[in-house]
N, C-alpha and C positions, 0 to 999 in steps of 0.2 A: 546682512540677514541677521535674526534675533536667534536665539537661545542659549549661546554659550555653551557652556557647562550643562546648564538644566536638561532635564531629559524628559521630553514630552510623549506621551501615547497618542495613537491614533485617534482614539475618543476623545483626549485634550483637544486635539488640535480642531476634528471636526464639530465640538461643542462650541469654539471660539470664533473660527474664520470658515469660510465659504469655499468653493472653487469658482470663486469670480473675484474680480478685482474693482476696487475702488478708483476711478480715475478723477483728477483734480487738475487744475491751471489747463481746462480746457480753452480756445479761444474762441471769442462771441461769434456765433453763427454757425457752430460745428454741427453737423449733422450726424445723425446714427449711422448713415452710410458711411461717411467718411471714417467714423468709428471703425465701422464693421471692416471697411478694406483695408484699414492700417492694423486691425489684429486677425485677420483670418488667416494669416500664415501660420499662426501658433497652432491651429486646431480646429477641431468643432465649436462655433459659438454657439450656447444655448441662450443668452440673453445678452441686448443690448440696450442699454433704458437711459436716456438723458432724462436728468432731474429739471424739469422747467424753471427757469429764472436764476438757475445757478449754472456756473461754469464746471458742474462735475457729472459725472456719469457711472453706471456700472457695466461692465461686459463679463457673462460668464461662460464658461468653457464646461466641457463634459469629462476632461480628466485634468488632474492636479497638474501635472507635468505642464500641458500645455498653459493654463495660467501661473505657473512659476516661470517658464521661459519668458511668457510674456512681460510680466511684471520686471525681470532682471533685464530684459531689452527697453522695456519702456522709461522706467522710473528714470526722473531727471536726462533721458537720453532722446526719447523721440520726440520730434516734432510733428505736428498735422497740418494740413494745407495753408490754414489760417493764421498759423503762429507768427509771429513776428521773428525775425531774425534773433537767435539765442534763446528761446522761450520753448520750454519743454512741459512734455505732461509731468506728473507725479502720480505715483501708483504705488498700491498696496492692496493686500489680500483684504477682503469685506469682511466685515466682523458680522455676527450672529447678533445683533444687539437685541432681540428680544430674548434670547438666552442668557447673554455674558454682560448685555447694557454698553452703552457707548464708552470705549476704551477698555472692555473687557478682553479684546483681543489684539490689543496692543504690541504685546509680547509675540505675536506670529505676524505683525502685520507685513513683514517682508519675506516670511517663510522661515525655515532653518537652516543651519548648516551642516546639521547631522544628517546624512544621507544614507544612513547605514540600517540594514534590515537584520533581523534574526529569524531563521526558517529550522524550524524545528518537525520532528516526526518524520522525517525522509528516510527511503530505504538503506538499509546498510550497505548494498553494493553501489549507490550512486558515486558519482566522482566531480571534481571540481568543475567537470567540463559540462556535466549534466544539469548541476546547478545552476550555473552560467545560463545555460538554454532556457531552463525552465522560469529565470528571473528576465531575463534580456526582451520579451515583448514589452515591458514596461519602461524601459529607459537604458540608458549606454552603462552596462556593468563596467565599472573601472578595475573590481576586483571579488572573487566570490572561493570562498575557503571553507571546507569542511573538516569537522572537527572530527575526531576518532570515534568510531560506531561504537555504541554502548547497544549490544545485544541487537536485536534485529532494527534498530533504529539509528538513527544519527542527526546531529544537526550541523547548522553552518551559517556564516556571515556573508552578507553582499553587500557591497558599496556601489552605489549609484552615482554618477555625475552630479546630479541637482534632488534636491529633497523632494521636489515634488513626484520624480519618478519612484521616489520610496515608498511615496503616501498612495500612488496608484497600484504598486505590488503590493500593498497591505491591502487595498480595499478590493483588489481583484481575487486576491490567493489564499487570504487568511481564511481557515475552516473548509476549504476545498479539499475533497478526496484525490490524493496523487495515485495515478492509475495502478503503479506496483504496488501500493501499499494495500491490502485489504479491508476496505472500509474506514479507514483511517484517515481522519481530516489532517493537513499540514498546518502548523501555526508559521506565520508570518506576522511580525511583529516591526514597530520602530525600535532599533536597537540602542542601548544605551551608547554613547559615544566611546570611543577604544581608549 
């Protein structure tokens, strides 16, 4: 994965890459159906497009985590039915070339190692289990830690098992009004690495 110590915001990421993968090293004669069948286990597919005359395709997903799981399982590891022994796909996140140009998303081609989010504007009486429950629909929560309350609000950090899961949590929850907070939207952003 890319990123290292560099910190990317959700906006940085979505400006550079999409919830779809660029697949290369497809065997000759591969069909869209074969690609769809090989990747449907990862989640809802929104697009599957072979590029005519080339050994490449794009496959899109409705969730960042689905795309990231597919990438980590496929890149250099997955073979399709028409691959010869030992041949595998090459996979990376598809760049938004219209926005960043070719190569402009290369730093996020494999995603990022940082799967930590910051969650702010939470109710003061929330506990670590409540935080875990709030974020668990978006992926496997490895750790959920709240900081001490300041007034009527508190904040915390959640670590997911995969960066794509953190992206889904940010996309779904940032700016959403949390039920126990009167009209106050919560903040959910990609956190700086610890």
